[in-house]
C-alpha positions as CSV (number, residue, x, y, z in Angstrom):
1,M,136.9,83.3,96.8
2,K,134.8,86.5,96.5
3,Q,133.0,84.9,99.8
4,V,136.0,84.3,101.7
5,V,137.1,87.7,101.6
6,S,134.0,89.3,102.5
7,I,134.0,86.9,105.3
8,A,137.3,87.9,106.1
9,L,136.8,91.7,105.9
10,A,133.8,91.1,107.8
11,A,135.5,89.6,110.7
12,S,138.2,91.8,110.5
13,A,135.5,94.8,111.0
14,L,134.1,93.0,114.1
15,I,137.6,93.2,115.7
16,V,137.7,96.6,114.8
17,A,134.1,97.2,116.3
18,L,134.7,96.1,119.7
19,P,136.3,99.1,120.9
20,A,134.7,101.2,118.3
21,S,133.3,103.9,120.7
22,A,137.0,104.9,121.5
23,Q,137.2,105.7,117.8
24,F,134.9,107.9,116.9
25,Q,136.5,111.7,116.9
26,K,132.9,113.0,116.1
27,P,129.5,112.3,116.7
28,E,128.8,112.1,112.6
29,D,131.8,109.3,112.4
30,A,129.7,107.0,114.7
31,V,126.3,107.6,113.0
32,K,128.3,106.9,109.7
33,Y,129.8,103.9,110.8
34,R,126.5,102.8,112.1
35,Q,124.6,103.5,109.0
36,S,127.2,101.5,107.0
37,A,127.1,98.6,109.2
38,L,123.1,98.6,108.9
39,S,123.2,99.2,104.9
40,L,125.4,96.4,104.5
41,M,123.6,93.8,106.9
42,G,120.4,94.7,105.0
43,A,121.6,93.9,101.4
44,H,123.0,90.5,102.6
45,F,119.8,89.9,104.4
46,S,117.8,91.1,101.4
47,R,119.6,88.3,99.8
48,L,118.1,86.0,102.0
49,G,114.7,87.1,102.0
50,A,114.4,87.2,98.1
51,M,115.4,82.9,98.3
52,A,112.8,82.9,101.3
53,N,110.0,84.4,99.4
54,G,110.7,82.7,96.1
55,R,111.6,86.0,94.1
56,V,114.8,84.2,92.9
57,P,115.7,80.6,93.0
58,F,117.1,79.1,96.1
59,D,120.8,78.6,96.2
60,A,121.9,76.6,99.7
61,K,125.6,77.8,99.6
62,V,124.2,81.5,98.7
63,A,121.8,81.7,101.6
64,Q,124.6,79.8,103.8
65,D,127.4,82.7,102.9
66,N,124.9,85.4,102.9
67,A,123.4,84.6,106.6
68,A,126.9,83.5,108.0
69,L,127.8,87.6,106.8
70,V,124.5,89.2,108.0
71,E,125.7,86.9,111.3
72,T,128.8,88.8,111.6
73,L,127.5,92.0,110.2
74,S,124.6,92.2,113.2
75,K,127.7,92.8,116.0
76,L,129.0,95.8,114.3
77,P,126.5,98.8,114.4
78,W,125.9,98.6,118.4
79,P,129.0,100.6,119.8
80,A,128.6,103.5,117.6
81,F,125.2,104.4,119.0
82,V,127.7,106.9,121.2
83,A,126.7,109.8,123.2
84,G,126.2,112.6,120.8
85,S,125.5,111.1,117.8
86,D,121.5,111.2,118.6
87,K,122.2,114.9,118.1
88,V,123.4,114.3,114.4
89,S,120.8,115.7,111.2
90,N,121.3,113.0,109.8
91,T,120.6,110.1,111.8
92,K,117.1,108.2,112.0
93,A,117.6,107.1,115.4
94,K,114.8,107.9,117.6
95,P,115.7,109.6,121.3
96,E,114.3,106.6,123.1
97,I,117.6,104.5,122.2
98,W,119.2,106.7,124.9
99,S,116.1,107.2,127.1
100,D,115.5,103.9,127.3
101,H,118.5,102.3,126.4
102,G,118.1,98.9,128.4
103,K,115.0,98.4,125.6
104,F,117.3,99.5,122.9
105,T,120.2,96.6,124.0
106,Q,117.5,93.9,124.7
107,A,116.3,94.7,121.4
108,S,119.9,94.7,119.2
109,E,121.0,91.3,121.4
110,N,117.3,89.7,120.2
111,M,118.0,90.6,116.7
112,M,121.6,89.2,117.0
113,A,120.5,85.8,118.4
114,E,117.7,85.6,115.9
115,V,120.0,86.2,112.8
116,A,122.8,83.7,114.7
117,K,119.7,80.8,114.4
118,L,119.4,81.5,110.7
119,S,123.1,81.5,110.4
120,T,122.7,78.0,112.1
121,V,119.6,76.9,109.8
122,A,120.9,78.0,107.1
123,K,124.0,75.5,107.3
124,T,121.3,72.6,106.8
125,G,120.3,73.9,103.2
126,N,116.7,73.2,104.5
127,L,114.7,76.0,102.5
128,D,111.6,75.4,105.0
129,Q,113.6,76.0,108.2
130,I,115.4,79.0,106.5
131,K,111.8,80.6,105.8
132,V,110.9,80.1,109.5
133,A,114.3,81.3,110.8
134,F,114.2,84.2,107.9
135,G,110.9,85.2,109.1
136,N,111.6,85.7,113.0
137,A,115.1,87.1,112.4
138,A,113.0,89.5,110.3
139,A,110.4,90.2,112.9
140,S,113.4,91.2,115.3
141,C,114.6,93.7,113.0
142,K,111.2,95.2,112.2
143,A,110.9,95.4,116.3
144,C,113.5,97.5,116.5
145,H,112.7,99.4,113.7
146,D,109.1,100.2,115.2
147,N,110.3,101.3,118.6
148,F,113.8,102.8,117.7
149,R,114.1,104.1,114.2
150,Q,111.8,107.2,112.6
């Protein structure tokens, strides 16, 4: 039941995020929003990583649920990288997000694509395939962090 509620909340957040840039009254609001979305996505991604790396026992249902949540959450932060939010003091976003926005957009799209593949693979319950897909998704996250996060 908790998973259904979590998925419903994540889906609601996605709907709200579509016109997100118009919703931020201040740049600080945008930073808080995107940091929250990325933090929540990281928490669910870490659960998958713990299973993929053998730190916790593999549970196919838990993997599937977390992968689905990560896929939904992966779409949320990007509208919150609005003009002016680069000047907020508590952001770890590098200036390259705005100076090379095309590369940033490509990196975010690549991450969303890899996470979508992970979600699809998680539905099979095949741990070996999940490990590969998790590694690819993690690499796409790392690439963005390496280039666009301080």
